[in-house]
C-alpha positions as CSV (number, residue, x, y, z in Angstrom):
1,X,-6.4,-137.9,-41.3
2,X,-7.4,-138.7,-37.7
3,X,-8.7,-142.1,-38.6
4,X,-5.3,-142.8,-40.3
5,X,-3.4,-142.0,-37.2
6,X,-5.8,-144.1,-35.0
7,X,-5.4,-147.0,-37.4
8,X,-1.6,-146.8,-37.2
9,X,-1.7,-146.7,-33.5
10,X,-3.9,-149.8,-33.4
11,X,-1.5,-151.7,-35.7
12,X,1.5,-150.7,-33.6
13,X,-0.2,-151.8,-30.4
14,X,-0.9,-155.1,-31.9
15,X,2.5,-155.8,-33.5
16,X,5.0,-153.9,-31.5
17,X,8.2,-152.5,-32.9
18,X,12.0,-152.5,-32.2
19,X,13.9,-149.4,-33.1
20,X,17.3,-148.6,-34.6
21,X,17.8,-145.6,-32.5
22,X,16.0,-143.3,-29.9
23,X,15.8,-139.5,-29.8
24,X,14.4,-137.3,-27.0
25,X,12.0,-134.5,-27.8
26,X,11.2,-131.8,-25.3
27,X,7.9,-130.0,-25.9
28,X,6.4,-127.1,-24.0
29,X,2.9,-128.2,-25.0
30,X,2.1,-129.8,-21.6
31,X,-1.7,-129.9,-21.7
32,X,-2.9,-133.5,-21.8
33,X,-5.1,-133.2,-25.0
34,X,-2.1,-131.6,-26.8
35,X,0.3,-134.2,-25.6
36,X,-2.0,-136.9,-26.9
37,X,-1.7,-135.5,-30.4
38,X,2.1,-135.1,-30.1
39,X,2.5,-138.7,-28.9
40,X,0.3,-139.9,-31.8
41,X,2.6,-138.1,-34.2
42,X,5.7,-139.5,-32.5
43,X,4.3,-143.1,-32.9
44,X,3.5,-142.4,-36.5
45,X,7.0,-141.2,-37.1
46,X,8.4,-144.3,-35.4
47,X,6.4,-146.6,-37.7
48,X,7.8,-144.8,-40.8
49,X,11.5,-144.3,-39.8
50,X,12.2,-147.0,-37.2
51,X,13.3,-144.3,-34.8
52,X,11.9,-144.2,-31.3
53,X,10.8,-140.7,-30.0
54,X,10.7,-140.1,-26.2
55,X,8.3,-137.2,-25.7
56,X,9.1,-135.1,-22.6
57,X,6.7,-132.3,-21.6
58,X,8.5,-129.3,-20.1
59,X,6.7,-126.1,-18.8
60,X,8.0,-123.2,-20.9
61,X,8.9,-121.2,-17.8
62,X,11.1,-124.1,-16.7
63,X,12.8,-124.7,-20.0
64,X,15.8,-122.4,-19.4
65,X,16.2,-123.9,-15.9
66,X,16.1,-127.5,-17.1
67,X,18.6,-127.0,-20.0
68,X,21.8,-126.3,-17.8
69,X,20.8,-129.2,-15.4
70,X,20.5,-131.6,-18.4
71,X,23.7,-130.3,-19.9
72,X,25.5,-131.0,-16.6
73,X,24.1,-134.5,-16.4
74,X,24.6,-135.3,-20.0
75,X,20.9,-135.7,-20.6
76,X,20.1,-132.9,-23.1
77,X,17.4,-133.7,-25.6
78,X,18.0,-134.1,-29.3
79,X,15.2,-131.9,-30.3
80,X,13.4,-129.1,-28.4
81,X,10.3,-127.0,-29.1
82,X,9.7,-123.7,-27.5
83,X,9.2,-119.9,-27.8
84,X,11.6,-117.6,-29.5
85,X,13.1,-116.1,-26.3
86,X,14.5,-119.4,-24.9
87,X,15.7,-120.4,-28.4
88,X,17.6,-117.2,-28.9
89,X,19.2,-117.5,-25.5
90,X,20.2,-121.1,-26.1
91,X,21.5,-120.2,-29.5
92,X,23.6,-117.4,-28.1
93,X,25.2,-119.9,-25.7
94,X,26.1,-122.3,-28.6
95,X,23.7,-125.0,-27.5
96,X,21.8,-125.2,-30.8
97,X,22.7,-126.9,-34.1
98,X,22.7,-123.9,-36.5
99,X,23.9,-125.9,-39.5
100,X,21.0,-128.4,-39.3
101,X,18.4,-125.6,-38.7
102,X,19.7,-123.7,-41.7
103,X,19.7,-126.8,-43.9
104,X,16.1,-127.5,-43.0
105,X,14.9,-124.0,-43.7
106,X,16.7,-123.9,-47.0
107,X,15.4,-127.4,-48.0
108,X,11.8,-126.4,-47.3
109,X,12.3,-123.2,-49.4
110,X,9.0,-121.7,-48.4
111,X,9.4,-120.7,-44.7
112,X,8.2,-117.1,-44.2
113,X,11.3,-114.9,-44.1
114,X,9.8,-112.7,-41.4
115,X,9.5,-115.7,-39.1
116,X,13.0,-117.1,-39.9
117,X,14.6,-113.7,-39.6
118,X,13.7,-113.7,-35.9
119,X,15.8,-116.8,-35.4
120,X,18.8,-115.5,-37.3
121,X,22.2,-116.4,-36.1
122,X,23.8,-114.0,-38.7
123,X,25.3,-114.5,-42.1
124,X,22.3,-116.4,-43.5
125,X,22.3,-119.0,-40.7
126,X,19.6,-119.8,-38.1
127,X,19.5,-121.0,-34.5
128,X,16.2,-122.9,-35.0
129,X,13.4,-123.6,-37.5
130,X,10.3,-121.4,-37.0
131,X,7.5,-123.9,-36.4
132,X,4.3,-122.0,-35.8
133,X,3.2,-118.5,-34.8
134,X,0.5,-116.2,-33.8
135,X,0.3,-112.6,-34.9
136,X,-1.3,-109.5,-33.5
137,X,-2.8,-106.6,-35.4
138,X,-5.9,-104.4,-35.6
139,X,-9.1,-106.4,-36.1
140,X,-11.8,-104.0,-37.5
141,X,-15.4,-103.9,-38.6
142,X,-14.9,-103.9,-42.4
143,X,-18.6,-103.3,-43.1
144,X,-18.5,-100.1,-41.0
145,X,-15.3,-99.0,-42.7
146,X,-16.9,-99.6,-46.1
147,X,-20.0,-97.7,-45.2
148,X,-17.9,-94.6,-44.4
149,X,-15.5,-95.1,-47.3
150,X,-12.6,-95.6,-44.9
151,X,-9.3,-97.2,-45.8
152,X,-8.1,-100.2,-43.9
153,X,-6.4,-99.1,-40.6
154,X,-2.7,-99.6,-41.8
155,X,-1.0,-96.2,-41.5
156,X,-1.1,-94.0,-38.4
157,X,-3.2,-91.5,-40.2
158,X,-5.7,-94.1,-41.4
159,X,-6.0,-95.6,-37.9
160,X,-6.5,-92.2,-36.3
161,X,-8.9,-91.0,-39.0
162,X,-11.1,-94.2,-38.6
163,X,-11.1,-93.9,-34.8
164,X,-12.4,-90.3,-35.2
165,X,-15.0,-91.2,-37.8
166,X,-16.4,-94.2,-36.1
167,X,-16.4,-92.9,-32.6
168,X,-20.0,-92.5,-31.5
169,X,-20.1,-92.8,-27.7
170,X,-23.7,-91.4,-27.4
171,X,-24.8,-94.5,-29.2
172,X,-22.5,-96.9,-27.3
173,X,-19.9,-97.2,-30.1
174,X,-16.2,-96.4,-29.7
175,X,-13.5,-95.9,-32.3
176,X,-11.5,-98.5,-30.6
177,X,-10.8,-100.2,-27.2
178,X,-7.3,-99.2,-26.4
179,X,-5.4,-101.1,-23.6
180,X,-4.5,-98.7,-20.7
181,X,-3.7,-101.1,-17.9
182,X,-0.2,-101.6,-16.5
183,X,0.2,-105.0,-18.2
184,X,1.6,-107.0,-21.0
185,X,-1.4,-106.3,-23.3
186,X,-0.6,-102.6,-23.2
187,X,3.0,-103.3,-24.1
188,X,2.0,-105.6,-27.0
189,X,-0.2,-102.9,-28.6
190,X,2.3,-100.2,-28.0
191,X,5.1,-102.4,-29.4
192,X,3.5,-102.3,-32.9
193,X,2.9,-98.6,-32.7
194,X,6.5,-97.8,-31.6
195,X,8.2,-100.0,-34.0
196,X,6.1,-98.5,-36.9
197,X,7.8,-95.2,-35.9
198,X,11.3,-96.7,-35.6
199,X,11.2,-96.4,-31.8
200,X,12.9,-98.9,-29.4
201,X,13.3,-98.9,-25.6
202,X,16.9,-100.1,-25.8
203,X,19.6,-100.0,-28.5
204,X,22.3,-102.5,-29.5
205,X,24.8,-101.1,-27.0
206,X,22.3,-101.5,-24.1
207,X,21.4,-97.8,-23.8
208,X,17.9,-97.0,-22.6
209,X,16.1,-95.0,-25.3
210,X,12.7,-94.1,-24.1
211,X,13.4,-90.4,-24.3
212,X,14.1,-90.3,-28.1
213,X,11.9,-88.1,-30.4
214,X,10.6,-91.3,-32.1
215,X,9.4,-92.8,-28.8
216,X,7.8,-89.5,-27.7
217,X,5.9,-89.5,-30.9
218,X,4.7,-93.0,-30.3
219,X,3.4,-92.1,-26.9
220,X,1.8,-89.0,-28.4
221,X,0.0,-91.1,-31.0
222,X,-1.1,-93.6,-28.4
223,X,-2.5,-90.8,-26.2
224,X,-4.3,-89.3,-29.2
225,X,-6.0,-92.7,-30.0
226,X,-7.1,-92.7,-26.3
227,X,-9.5,-89.8,-27.1
228,X,-11.6,-92.2,-29.3
229,X,-11.4,-95.3,-27.1
230,X,-13.8,-96.7,-24.6
231,X,-13.2,-94.7,-21.4
232,X,-11.5,-96.3,-18.3
233,X,-8.5,-98.5,-17.8
234,X,-9.6,-101.0,-20.4
235,X,-8.3,-104.6,-20.5
236,X,-7.8,-107.4,-23.0
237,X,-11.2,-108.8,-22.0
238,X,-12.8,-105.4,-22.5
239,X,-11.3,-105.3,-26.0
240,X,-12.5,-108.8,-26.9
241,X,-16.0,-108.4,-25.6
242,X,-16.3,-104.9,-27.1
243,X,-15.5,-106.1,-30.5
244,X,-17.9,-109.1,-30.3
245,X,-20.8,-107.0,-29.1
246,X,-20.4,-104.2,-31.7
247,X,-19.2,-101.7,-29.1
248,X,-15.8,-101.2,-30.8
249,X,-14.8,-100.5,-34.4
250,X,-11.2,-101.6,-33.9
251,X,-9.2,-103.6,-31.4
252,X,-5.6,-104.8,-31.0
253,X,-5.7,-108.6,-30.7
254,X,-3.9,-111.8,-31.6
255,X,-5.1,-114.5,-34.0
256,X,-6.4,-116.3,-30.9
257,X,-9.5,-114.2,-31.4
258,X,-10.4,-116.2,-34.6
259,X,-12.6,-118.8,-32.9
260,X,-14.3,-116.1,-30.8
261,X,-15.4,-114.4,-34.0
262,X,-16.3,-117.4,-36.0
263,X,-17.7,-120.1,-33.8
264,X,-21.1,-119.8,-32.3
265,X,-20.5,-121.8,-29.1
266,X,-17.2,-120.0,-28.4
267,X,-18.7,-116.6,-29.0
268,X,-21.8,-117.4,-26.8
269,X,-19.3,-118.3,-24.0
270,X,-18.3,-114.6,-24.1
271,X,-21.5,-112.7,-24.9
272,X,-25.2,-113.4,-24.9
273,X,-26.0,-113.2,-28.7
274,X,-24.1,-114.8,-31.5
275,X,-23.5,-112.6,-34.6
276,X,-23.2,-115.1,-37.6
277,X,-22.2,-112.2,-39.9
278,X,-19.2,-111.0,-37.8
279,X,-16.6,-113.2,-39.5
280,X,-17.7,-111.9,-42.9
281,X,-17.7,-108.3,-41.7
282,X,-14.3,-108.5,-40.0
283,X,-11.0,-107.3,-41.5
284,X,-7.5,-107.7,-40.2
285,X,-4.7,-105.0,-40.7
286,X,-1.8,-107.3,-41.0
287,X,0.8,-104.7,-40.5
288,X,1.1,-101.1,-39.3
289,X,3.1,-98.3,-41.0
290,X,4.4,-94.8,-40.2
291,X,8.1,-94.3,-40.9
292,X,8.6,-98.1,-40.7
293,X,6.5,-101.2,-41.1
294,X,5.7,-103.5,-38.2
295,X,3.5,-106.3,-36.9
296,X,3.7,-107.9,-33.5
297,X,3.7,-111.7,-32.9
298,X,5.2,-114.7,-31.3
299,X,7.1,-117.5,-33.0
300,X,7.5,-121.1,-31.6
301,X,10.5,-123.0,-33.0
302,X,12.0,-126.4,-33.3
303,X,15.7,-126.8,-32.7
304,X,18.2,-129.6,-32.8
305,X,20.7,-129.5,-30.0
306,X,24.4,-129.0,-30.9
307,X,25.5,-131.9,-28.7
308,X,23.3,-134.6,-30.3
309,X,25.1,-137.5,-31.9
310,X,21.8,-138.4,-33.8
311,X,21.8,-135.4,-36.3
312,X,20.0,-137.3,-39.1
313,X,17.3,-138.8,-36.9
314,X,16.7,-135.4,-35.3
315,X,16.5,-133.7,-38.7
316,X,14.1,-136.3,-40.0
317,X,11.8,-135.7,-37.0
318,X,11.8,-131.9,-37.4
319,X,11.0,-132.3,-41.1
320,X,8.3,-134.9,-40.4
321,X,6.5,-132.5,-38.0
322,X,6.5,-129.7,-40.5
323,X,5.3,-131.8,-43.5
324,X,1.9,-132.3,-44.9
325,X,-0.9,-133.7,-42.7
326,X,1.5,-134.2,-39.8
327,X,2.1,-130.5,-39.6
328,X,-1.6,-129.7,-40.1
329,X,-2.6,-132.2,-37.3
330,X,-0.3,-130.3,-34.9
331,X,-1.5,-126.8,-36.0
332,X,-5.1,-127.8,-35.5
333,X,-4.5,-128.1,-31.8
334,X,-5.2,-124.4,-31.7
335,X,-6.6,-123.1,-35.0
336,X,-5.9,-119.5,-35.4
337,X,-3.4,-119.5,-32.5
338,X,-1.0,-121.9,-34.3
339,X,-0.4,-120.6,-37.8
340,X,2.0,-122.3,-40.2
341,X,5.4,-120.8,-41.0
342,X,5.5,-122.6,-44.4
343,X,3.6,-120.9,-47.2
344,X,2.7,-124.2,-48.9
345,X,0.9,-125.3,-45.7
346,X,-1.0,-122.1,-45.4
347,X,-2.2,-122.6,-48.9
348,X,-3.1,-126.3,-48.4
349,X,-6.8,-126.9,-48.5
350,X,-6.4,-129.5,-45.8
351,X,-5.2,-126.8,-43.5
352,X,-8.4,-124.9,-44.0
353,X,-10.4,-128.1,-43.3
354,X,-11.2,-127.0,-39.8
355,X,-14.3,-125.7,-38.1
356,X,-12.7,-122.4,-37.3
357,X,-10.5,-121.7,-40.3
358,X,-13.0,-122.7,-43.0
359,X,-15.2,-119.8,-41.8
360,X,-12.6,-117.3,-42.9
361,X,-11.7,-118.7,-46.4
362,X,-8.3,-119.0,-48.1
363,X,-7.9,-115.3,-49.0
364,X,-8.5,-114.0,-45.6
365,X,-6.4,-116.7,-43.9
366,X,-3.5,-115.9,-46.3
367,X,-3.9,-112.2,-45.5
368,X,-3.7,-113.0,-41.7
369,X,-0.8,-115.3,-41.9
370,X,1.2,-113.0,-44.2
371,X,1.6,-110.7,-41.2
372,X,4.5,-113.1,-40.4
373,X,6.6,-111.3,-43.0
374,X,6.5,-108.1,-40.9
375,X,7.0,-109.3,-37.3
376,X,9.5,-107.1,-35.4
377,X,10.2,-107.1,-31.7
378,X,11.8,-105.0,-29.0
379,X,14.0,-107.9,-27.8
380,X,15.5,-108.8,-31.2
381,X,17.3,-106.3,-33.4
382,X,19.6,-106.7,-36.4
383,X,20.4,-110.4,-35.5
384,X,21.1,-109.6,-31.8
385,X,19.1,-110.8,-28.7
386,X,18.6,-107.8,-26.4
387,X,18.4,-109.7,-23.2
388,X,17.9,-106.5,-21.2
389,X,14.5,-106.1,-22.7
390,X,13.2,-109.0,-20.7
391,X,13.8,-107.0,-17.5
392,X,12.0,-104.0,-18.9
393,X,9.0,-106.2,-19.9
394,X,9.1,-108.1,-16.6
395,X,8.9,-104.8,-14.7
396,X,6.0,-103.7,-16.9
397,X,7.7,-100.3,-17.6
398,X,5.7,-99.8,-20.8
399,X,2.4,-100.8,-19.4
400,X,2.9,-98.7,-16.3
401,X,4.0,-95.7,-18.4
402,X,0.8,-95.9,-20.5
403,X,-1.4,-96.4,-17.4
404,X,0.2,-93.3,-15.8
405,X,0.0,-91.3,-18.9
406,X,-3.8,-91.7,-18.9
407,X,-4.3,-91.7,-15.1
408,X,-2.3,-88.6,-14.5
409,X,-2.8,-86.9,-17.8
410,X,0.9,-86.8,-18.5
411,X,2.2,-85.3,-21.7
412,X,4.1,-87.7,-24.0
413,X,7.3,-86.1,-22.9
414,X,6.6,-86.7,-19.2
415,X,5.6,-90.3,-20.0
416,X,8.9,-90.9,-21.9
417,X,11.0,-89.2,-19.1
418,X,9.3,-91.4,-16.4
419,X,9.9,-94.6,-18.5
420,X,13.5,-93.6,-19.2
421,X,14.2,-93.1,-15.5
422,X,12.4,-96.3,-14.3
423,X,14.2,-98.5,-16.9
424,X,17.6,-97.0,-16.0
425,X,17.0,-97.9,-12.4
426,X,16.8,-101.6,-13.4
427,X,20.4,-101.6,-14.6
428,X,22.0,-99.3,-11.9
């Protein structure tokens, strides 16, 4: 596949091309090695469709700042790639071509519904096309679970029972490493727990709802898990290293852990000794369940701008990027971190033809990617973007609440009351 792209580039450099039209593509993948791949794909597209693609890198944090400026100057792109948050905000301001996004999703026919649901514009329409995603869940030592006859850590009861059974601090093993810092990692882990109990920090009317019975139960469960965690105010790095060294039976982590588990040189960059059996002995709980079902993740999407006068060219480019080896070439920029949102690509042997993914095998990869069907988020509910959630996350209310709960030995009720008060202050 790489040789084919290089050959095409050589031919184009020799012959040169003229184009029937030009489209502008904004991408938030700004690293030089990733831009090289994207530009190679753009040149390949140009050779096939006689359509020039101007690739413009834009920092994701600057995306929402650049859009109104470009709108005012009449220089909006035709296609944009970025995270779900800016896509939903642009969609809510009528900047995105819902009809084309919906057409593309329907024509593909195999986009994971959990991913497309997060980009819903209501009434079976979509703001954008889910492009790739990472998911977070509980990674666990399947061999230890099997030895103890434990079920996979899916339900609250199963998770808590496993944490108790495998907790052996006298021998340097903990049931899990639970995040307790006032940071985004704590919020991410708590999100999956809270949503599995139907708890949300804010409702559709903008009311703060930290003090509900469902949320108090979520804090209670989190604190109970803390009894079987590595002590201290543990971080994301503590969780990663704890799992790799055999110190933790379970951790909350995203699919970006996959190369750390599977690839010797990557693992040795974290710890001293490589465990070649770890990938075989690792399981992934691809959703959590109590009263509801949940998984946490992030979706990156492709969108066509509503103002474009090059709809067909833009549509062709989006479909080109999400088809066959073109799509796989993009996804392999970050194997494990960039997972396909199309089922047929997830099942494609060429997708697994990668030094990270091949270590897991088709069955386990499909199990991991199927978590996309259960992604739910605090900032998106019943087709509505809850913009207020960004302020709550930005102030680290959830992370601070968790940190205070453990630091001050607060009860779940005290924790929920504090979070309710602090969140309400943001909107006074």
